[in-house]
C-alpha positions as CSV (number, residue, x, y, z in Angstrom):
1,M,-6.4,24.7,-12.0
2,I,-8.7,21.8,-11.4
3,S,-11.7,21.3,-13.7
4,V,-14.6,18.9,-13.2
5,L,-15.7,17.1,-16.4
6,T,-18.8,15.6,-15.0
7,G,-20.4,15.1,-11.6
8,V,-22.5,12.1,-12.4
9,Q,-21.1,10.1,-15.2
10,E,-18.2,10.9,-15.3
11,Q,-1.6,2.8,14.1
12,R,1.9,4.1,20.9
13,G,2.6,0.2,21.0
14,E,6.1,0.4,22.4
15,R,5.4,-2.3,25.0
16,H,4.8,-4.8,22.2
17,S,7.7,-3.6,20.2
18,R,10.0,-4.4,23.2
19,L,8.4,-7.9,23.3
20,Y,9.3,-8.4,19.6
21,A,12.8,-7.0,20.1
22,S,13.6,-9.2,23.2
23,R,16.2,-11.8,22.5
24,L,14.4,-14.9,23.6
25,S,16.2,-18.2,24.3
26,T,14.2,-20.3,21.9
27,I,12.2,-19.8,18.7
28,Q,9.1,-21.3,20.4
29,S,9.1,-18.7,23.2
30,T,9.4,-16.0,20.5
31,H,6.5,-17.5,18.7
32,D,4.4,-17.7,21.9
33,L,5.1,-14.0,22.7
34,H,4.3,-13.0,19.2
35,R,0.9,-14.8,19.4
36,H,0.2,-13.0,22.6
37,A,0.8,-9.6,21.0
38,V,-1.3,-10.5,18.0
39,T,-4.1,-11.6,20.4
40,V,-4.0,-8.4,22.3
41,A,-4.2,-6.4,19.0
42,A,-7.0,-8.6,17.7
43,I,-9.1,-8.0,20.9
44,A,-8.6,-4.3,20.6
45,L,-9.6,-4.3,17.0
46,A,-12.7,-6.4,17.6
47,A,-13.8,-4.1,20.4
48,A,-13.3,-1.0,18.2
49,G,-15.0,-2.5,15.2
50,A,-12.2,-2.4,12.7
51,C,-13.0,-1.8,9.1
52,D,-10.7,-3.9,6.9
53,A,-13.3,-6.2,5.3
54,T,-10.6,-7.5,3.0
55,G,-8.8,-9.1,6.0
56,D,-11.5,-9.8,8.6
57,E,-13.6,-12.6,7.5
58,T,-16.5,-11.4,9.6
59,A,-16.3,-7.7,8.7
60,T,-19.1,-6.3,6.6
61,T,-19.6,-3.0,4.7
62,A,-21.9,-1.9,7.5
63,R,-19.1,-1.6,10.0
64,R,-17.9,2.0,10.0
65,C,-15.2,3.8,12.0
66,L,-16.4,7.4,11.6
67,T,-18.0,9.3,14.4
68,G,-18.5,13.0,13.8
69,G,-16.1,12.9,11.0
70,E,-13.2,11.5,13.0
71,A,-11.7,8.0,13.0
72,V,-12.2,6.3,16.3
73,A,-11.0,2.7,15.9
74,D,-7.4,2.4,17.1
75,A,-5.0,-0.4,16.3
76,P,-1.2,-0.9,16.1
77,S,-1.2,0.5,12.6
78,G,-3.3,3.5,13.6
79,S,-6.9,4.0,12.8
80,E,-8.2,1.2,10.7
81,C,-10.2,3.7,8.7
82,D,-7.1,5.7,7.7
83,W,-4.7,4.9,4.8
84,P,-1.3,4.7,6.7
85,Q,0.9,3.1,4.1
86,A,1.1,2.1,0.5
87,G,-1.8,-0.2,-0.3
88,R,-3.5,1.0,2.9
89,S,-3.0,-2.1,5.0
90,P,-0.2,-4.7,5.4
91,R,-2.3,-6.8,3.1
92,R,-1.7,-4.2,0.3
93,T,-5.2,-4.6,-0.9
94,G,-5.5,-0.9,-1.8
95,Y,-9.1,-0.8,-0.6
96,N,-10.7,1.0,2.3
97,D,-14.2,-0.4,3.2
98,G,-14.2,1.8,6.3
99,E,-14.9,4.9,4.2
100,S,-18.5,6.0,4.8
101,V,-18.6,9.5,3.3
102,L,-17.5,8.9,-0.3
103,S,-19.7,6.4,-2.1
104,P,-21.0,5.9,-5.6
105,E,-23.9,8.2,-4.7
106,T,-21.7,11.1,-3.4
107,V,-18.3,10.9,-5.1
108,G,-19.5,13.0,-8.1
109,G,-19.5,16.0,-5.9
110,L,-15.8,16.0,-5.1
111,V,-14.0,19.4,-5.3
112,E,-10.5,20.5,-4.5
113,A,-10.1,21.3,-0.7
114,W,-6.4,22.3,-0.9
115,A,-3.2,21.7,-2.8
116,V,0.3,21.9,-1.4
117,P,3.5,21.7,-3.4
118,I,6.2,19.6,-1.7
119,E,9.3,20.0,-3.9
120,D,10.4,21.6,-7.1
121,E,9.1,19.7,-10.1
122,S,12.6,19.5,-11.6
123,S,13.9,17.3,-8.7
124,V,14.7,13.7,-9.4
125,D,11.6,11.5,-8.6
126,S,9.6,14.5,-7.5
127,L,6.3,12.5,-7.3
128,A,4.4,13.2,-4.1
129,R,3.2,10.0,-2.3
130,P,0.8,10.8,0.5
131,V,-0.7,8.5,3.3
132,V,-3.2,9.5,6.0
133,W,-3.0,8.8,9.8
134,R,-5.1,10.3,12.6
135,G,-5.8,13.6,11.0
136,S,-2.4,14.1,9.3
137,V,-1.1,13.6,5.8
138,F,2.4,12.4,5.5
139,A,4.0,12.6,2.1
140,T,7.4,12.1,0.4
141,A,8.6,13.8,-2.7
142,G,12.2,13.9,-3.8
143,Q,14.3,14.7,-0.7
144,E,11.3,15.9,1.3
145,L,9.2,14.2,3.9
146,V,6.4,16.4,5.2
147,S,3.4,16.3,7.6
148,L,0.3,18.3,6.7
149,D,-3.0,18.9,8.4
150,A,-5.5,16.6,6.6
151,E,-8.3,19.1,6.8
152,T,-6.6,22.3,5.8
153,G,-3.2,21.3,4.2
154,A,-1.4,23.5,6.7
155,P,2.3,22.4,7.2
156,R,3.1,20.7,10.5
157,W,6.7,19.8,10.0
158,G,9.2,18.9,7.3
159,F,12.4,16.9,6.9
160,T,14.9,17.3,4.1
161,G,17.3,14.4,3.3
162,Q,20.9,15.4,2.6
163,F,21.7,13.0,-0.2
164,D,19.3,10.4,-1.3
165,H,15.7,10.7,-2.4
166,F,12.6,9.1,-0.9
167,V,11.3,6.9,-3.6
168,N,8.4,5.2,-1.8
169,A,5.4,6.2,0.2
170,P,5.9,6.4,4.0
171,A,4.3,4.1,6.5
172,V,2.9,5.2,9.9
173,S,2.4,3.2,13.0
174,A,2.2,3.8,16.8
175,G,3.2,7.5,16.4
176,H,6.2,6.7,14.1
177,V,6.6,7.6,10.5
178,H,8.8,5.1,8.6
179,A,10.4,6.2,5.4
180,T,13.0,4.7,3.1
181,N,15.5,6.3,0.8
182,I,18.1,4.5,-1.4
183,D,20.1,3.1,1.5
184,A,18.3,3.4,4.8
185,L,15.1,3.0,6.8
186,M,14.3,5.9,9.0
187,A,11.7,6.6,11.7
188,F,10.4,10.0,12.7
189,D,8.1,11.2,15.5
190,A,4.7,11.7,13.8
191,E,3.8,14.7,16.0
192,T,7.1,16.6,15.8
193,G,9.1,15.2,12.9
194,A,12.1,14.5,15.1
195,E,14.3,11.7,13.7
196,L,14.1,8.8,16.1
197,W,16.4,6.2,14.6
198,R,18.0,5.1,11.3
199,V,18.8,1.6,10.3
200,P,21.6,1.0,7.9
201,P,22.8,-2.6,8.3
202,A,25.4,-3.8,5.9
203,A,22.9,-5.1,3.4
204,F,21.1,-1.7,3.3
205,D,23.4,-0.5,0.5
206,Y,21.1,-0.2,-2.4
207,N,17.5,-0.1,-3.3
208,V,15.5,-0.3,-0.1
209,S,11.9,-1.1,-0.7
210,A,8.8,0.6,0.5
211,P,8.3,0.0,4.3
212,L,5.6,-2.4,5.4
213,V,4.3,-2.1,8.9
214,S,2.5,-5.1,10.2
215,G,1.6,-5.1,13.9
216,F,4.8,-4.2,15.7
217,V,7.3,-5.1,12.9
218,T,8.5,-3.0,10.0
219,L,9.7,-5.0,7.0
220,V,11.9,-3.9,4.2
221,T,13.8,-5.7,1.4
222,A,17.2,-4.5,0.3
223,H,19.2,-5.4,-2.8
224,R,22.9,-6.0,-2.1
225,L,25.6,-4.4,-4.2
226,A,28.1,-6.9,-3.0
227,D,25.9,-9.8,-4.3
228,P,23.7,-8.7,-7.2
229,D,21.9,-12.0,-7.2
230,A,20.6,-11.7,-3.6
231,T,18.1,-9.7,-1.7
232,N,18.0,-9.4,2.1
233,V,14.7,-9.2,4.0
234,H,14.9,-7.2,7.2
235,A,12.4,-7.2,10.1
236,I,12.8,-4.2,12.4
237,A,11.0,-3.4,15.7
238,A,8.7,-0.6,14.6
239,T,9.3,1.6,17.6
240,T,12.9,0.9,18.7
241,G,14.6,0.3,15.3
242,E,16.2,-3.0,16.6
243,Q,16.7,-5.6,13.9
244,L,14.7,-8.7,14.8
245,W,15.9,-10.9,12.0
246,N,17.1,-10.9,8.4
247,N,16.7,-13.5,5.7
248,S,18.9,-13.6,2.6
249,V,17.0,-14.7,-0.5
250,S,19.2,-16.0,-3.2
251,G,18.6,-15.4,-6.9
252,A,16.1,-12.7,-6.2
253,N,17.6,-9.6,-7.7
254,V,15.3,-6.9,-6.4
255,A,12.2,-8.2,-4.5
256,R,8.9,-6.4,-5.2
257,R,6.9,-4.6,-2.5
258,A,5.9,-7.2,0.2
259,A,2.5,-7.9,1.7
260,A,1.6,-9.4,5.1
261,A,-1.2,-11.4,6.7
262,D,-1.8,-14.0,9.4
263,E,1.8,-14.1,10.7
264,R,3.4,-14.3,7.2
265,F,5.2,-11.9,4.9
266,Y,4.7,-12.6,1.2
267,M,7.4,-11.5,-1.2
268,A,7.3,-11.7,-5.0
269,M,10.7,-12.3,-6.6
270,P,11.4,-11.3,-10.2
271,S,13.0,-14.8,-10.5
272,S,9.4,-16.0,-10.9
273,E,8.8,-17.0,-7.3
274,I,6.4,-16.0,-4.6
275,L,7.8,-16.6,-1.1
276,A,6.2,-16.8,2.3
277,V,8.2,-16.3,5.6
278,R,7.1,-16.2,9.2
279,T,6.7,-12.8,10.7
280,F,8.3,-13.5,14.0
281,D,11.6,-15.2,12.8
282,G,11.8,-15.0,9.0
283,V,11.8,-18.8,8.6
284,E,10.6,-19.8,5.1
285,Q,7.2,-21.4,5.1
286,W,6.8,-22.1,1.4
287,V,7.9,-20.9,-2.0
288,H,6.0,-21.3,-5.3
289,A,8.1,-21.1,-8.4
290,F,6.3,-20.5,-11.7
291,A,7.6,-22.1,-14.8
292,D,9.0,-18.8,-16.1
293,G,8.3,-15.1,-16.2
294,Q,8.3,-12.4,-13.6
295,V,6.1,-12.0,-10.5
296,G,4.8,-8.6,-9.4
297,S,3.8,-7.0,-6.1
298,P,1.2,-9.2,-4.1
299,A,-1.9,-8.5,-2.2
300,V,-3.6,-10.8,0.3
301,S,-7.2,-11.3,1.1
302,R,-9.3,-14.1,2.5
303,G,-6.6,-16.7,2.3
304,V,-5.6,-15.9,-1.3
305,V,-2.4,-14.1,-2.5
306,V,-2.9,-12.4,-5.9
307,M,-0.2,-10.8,-8.0
308,P,0.6,-9.5,-11.5
309,W,2.6,-11.9,-13.6
310,V,4.2,-11.9,-17.0
311,Q,5.4,-14.9,-18.9
312,C,9.1,-15.0,-19.9
313,C,10.7,-11.7,-20.8
314,A,8.3,-8.8,-21.2
315,D,8.4,-5.7,-18.9
316,L,4.7,-5.4,-18.1
317,A,2.3,-8.0,-16.6
318,Q,-0.2,-9.7,-18.7
319,A,-1.9,-11.9,-16.2
320,I,-3.0,-12.2,-12.6
321,Q,-1.8,-15.2,-10.6
322,A,-3.5,-16.4,-7.4
323,V,-2.1,-18.9,-4.9
324,D,-3.2,-20.3,-1.6
325,A,-1.9,-18.1,1.2
326,E,-1.4,-21.1,3.6
327,T,0.4,-23.5,1.2
328,G,1.4,-21.6,-1.9
329,A,-0.6,-24.0,-4.1
330,P,-1.8,-22.4,-7.3
331,A,-5.4,-21.3,-7.2
332,W,-6.1,-19.7,-10.6
333,T,-4.6,-17.7,-13.5
334,A,-6.4,-14.9,-15.3
335,D,-4.9,-13.8,-18.6
336,L,-5.3,-10.1,-19.5
337,A,-5.6,-8.4,-22.9
338,C,-4.1,-5.3,-21.3
339,T,-0.7,-4.7,-19.6
340,L,0.1,-3.3,-16.1
341,P,3.3,-2.5,-14.1
342,L,4.7,-5.4,-12.0
343,D,5.2,-3.0,-9.1
344,F,1.5,-2.3,-8.7
345,S,-0.5,-4.6,-6.5
346,P,-4.0,-5.5,-7.5
347,V,-6.9,-4.0,-5.5
348,V,-9.0,-6.5,-3.6
349,D,-12.3,-5.7,-1.8
350,G,-12.8,-9.2,-0.3
351,T,-14.8,-10.7,-3.2
352,R,-13.3,-9.2,-6.3
353,V,-9.8,-8.4,-7.6
354,Y,-9.5,-5.2,-9.6
355,V,-6.8,-4.4,-12.0
356,A,-6.1,-1.1,-13.8
357,C,-4.0,-1.5,-17.0
358,D,-3.2,-0.1,-20.4
359,A,-5.8,-1.1,-22.9
360,P,-4.5,-2.3,-26.3
361,G,-6.4,0.4,-28.2
362,G,-5.7,3.2,-25.8
363,G,-7.2,4.3,-22.5
364,V,-7.1,2.8,-19.0
365,E,-8.9,-0.6,-18.8
366,I,-10.4,-1.7,-15.4
367,V,-10.9,-5.4,-15.1
368,A,-12.7,-7.0,-12.1
369,L,-12.1,-10.7,-11.4
370,S,-13.7,-13.1,-8.9
371,L,-11.3,-13.6,-6.0
372,E,-12.5,-17.2,-5.7
373,T,-12.2,-18.3,-9.4
374,G,-10.5,-15.5,-11.4
375,A,-13.5,-15.2,-13.7
376,V,-13.9,-11.8,-15.4
377,E,-16.9,-10.0,-13.9
378,M,-16.4,-6.5,-15.3
379,D,-14.2,-5.0,-18.1
380,V,-14.4,-1.3,-19.0
381,T,-12.1,1.2,-20.6
382,V,-12.0,4.9,-19.7
383,G,-10.2,8.0,-21.0
384,D,-7.6,8.4,-23.8
385,G,-4.4,8.2,-21.8
386,T,-2.4,5.3,-20.3
387,L,-2.2,4.4,-16.6
388,S,-0.6,7.0,-14.4
389,G,-0.6,5.8,-10.8
390,E,-1.8,2.8,-8.9
391,L,-5.4,1.9,-8.6
392,S,-7.2,2.4,-5.2
393,G,-10.7,1.6,-4.0
394,A,-13.0,2.5,-1.1
395,N,-16.7,1.9,-0.3
396,G,-17.7,0.8,-3.7
397,V,-15.7,3.3,-5.7
398,L,-12.5,2.8,-7.7
399,Y,-10.0,5.7,-8.2
400,V,-7.4,5.8,-11.0
401,G,-5.2,8.3,-12.7
402,A,-4.3,8.5,-16.4
403,T,-1.7,10.3,-18.5
404,D,-4.4,12.4,-20.0
405,G,-4.1,14.3,-16.6
406,F,-7.4,13.1,-15.1
407,L,-8.2,11.3,-11.9
408,R,-11.3,9.3,-12.4
409,A,-13.8,7.7,-10.0
410,L,-15.7,4.6,-11.2
411,D,-18.5,2.5,-9.7
412,A,-16.8,-0.7,-8.5
413,S,-19.9,-2.7,-9.3
414,T,-20.6,-1.5,-12.8
415,G,-17.6,0.4,-14.0
416,A,-19.6,3.5,-14.7
417,E,-17.6,6.7,-14.6
418,L,-18.8,8.9,-11.8
419,L,-16.2,11.7,-11.9
420,A,-13.2,13.0,-13.8
421,I,-11.0,15.7,-12.2
422,E,-8.1,17.2,-14.1
423,L,-4.8,17.3,-12.1
424,G,-2.6,17.7,-15.1
425,A,0.5,15.7,-13.9
426,P,1.7,12.1,-13.3
427,M,-0.2,10.7,-10.2
428,S,0.6,8.5,-7.2
429,Q,-1.8,6.0,-5.6
430,P,-4.8,7.8,-4.2
431,A,-5.3,7.5,-0.4
432,I,-9.0,7.5,0.5
433,A,-9.9,8.2,4.2
434,N,-12.5,10.1,6.2
435,G,-14.3,11.6,3.3
436,R,-11.2,12.8,1.5
437,V,-9.1,11.7,-1.5
438,L,-5.3,12.5,-1.1
439,I,-3.2,12.1,-4.1
440,G,0.1,13.3,-5.5
441,A,0.1,14.9,-8.9
442,G,3.7,15.7,-9.7
443,S,5.3,17.1,-6.5
444,T,2.0,18.5,-5.2
445,V,-0.3,16.9,-2.8
446,H,-4.0,17.4,-3.6
447,A,-6.9,16.9,-1.2
448,L,-10.4,16.4,-2.7
449,A,-13.5,16.6,-0.5
450,L,-17.2,17.2,-0.7
451,P,-18.2,20.9,-0.4
452,D,-19.2,22.0,3.2
């Protein structure tokens, strides 16, 4: 049963995939072709009025993608006002500025619209992880991958894995749903659930990362059992499943979840390095090695890569590092009094970096930093529990789950608590799109919306 504590305080682009998958005679011709595809996509986005203010330097919060409650801006990754993969966009900023229904003024009225259990709670890694694309919710939980109607929660289709579990949120692009289990990347038809292809190259033998869809490429990292000190980075044509390139990264152990922007993939290595490689061929552009410590999952916004970082040997991050996305040069470091998981990317709204972490004295601490300087601009603590799920943001509101069982919404400007809804189980990253909050609590997907 959901209870409200307080209402006030409290992306088909098959043509372009074939272009990517073509075996061209020279790297330069590949590069030229890639730039053509990117230009086409950029023109389409500009015409449609895309909403990712964190990636588009000219976007403003006044640009919206909703007409009559439906997303209308199409792009290779789907509607730019949806939440089609972990962290919402390839930049992994975890922020949807295209949301126009939920705001600091309205979010206090959220109620449960529907709740659908995906798998038995006793299953290994039964946490439901939903994403949203063109009116459908796609979620993984344990061995299950399902599609649900975003408005009603009605089942559309389901796929049950035979052996391994899905341990990451899916990613949706050009009518394909990409999902990873322990040793494979799979693609399904978004409309029917039919399996389209499965990619298990030799290096896909252990710990495949969450899929990242950027334009017409799907990127995953895979740790190799045969060489425990190396990770392979694989670029796959998003619609055909053809491997475009792979890049072996030495001394990496298991790479964190990657981010992508401006023809580069950014990968954080636990060996205390952040690495940038070209999207179209995997050639290394730069690597920045910190003196020691571990680097967490990155996010990219306005020419800056930000990531959690911990010095030396601890398990939880205690600082945020920022480097120049073009060169890898250090930009700033912000020390934190709280601790946060290295696998969680910071949230970025284009001007601020938001971090949710465990406060030293208890509760979940929300820290806002200047993207330009790293200066602390807000610091508040809410609730009695610790962090339970990744932070998300949309249209001036931050959403975070805690181990006290509550999902909270806070004003991103002031930190004021606007809403607390009890879900009573460990939570996934909330996906905010088209006036709804989709979140996994245990193995159940919950949809929260304003009353009709």
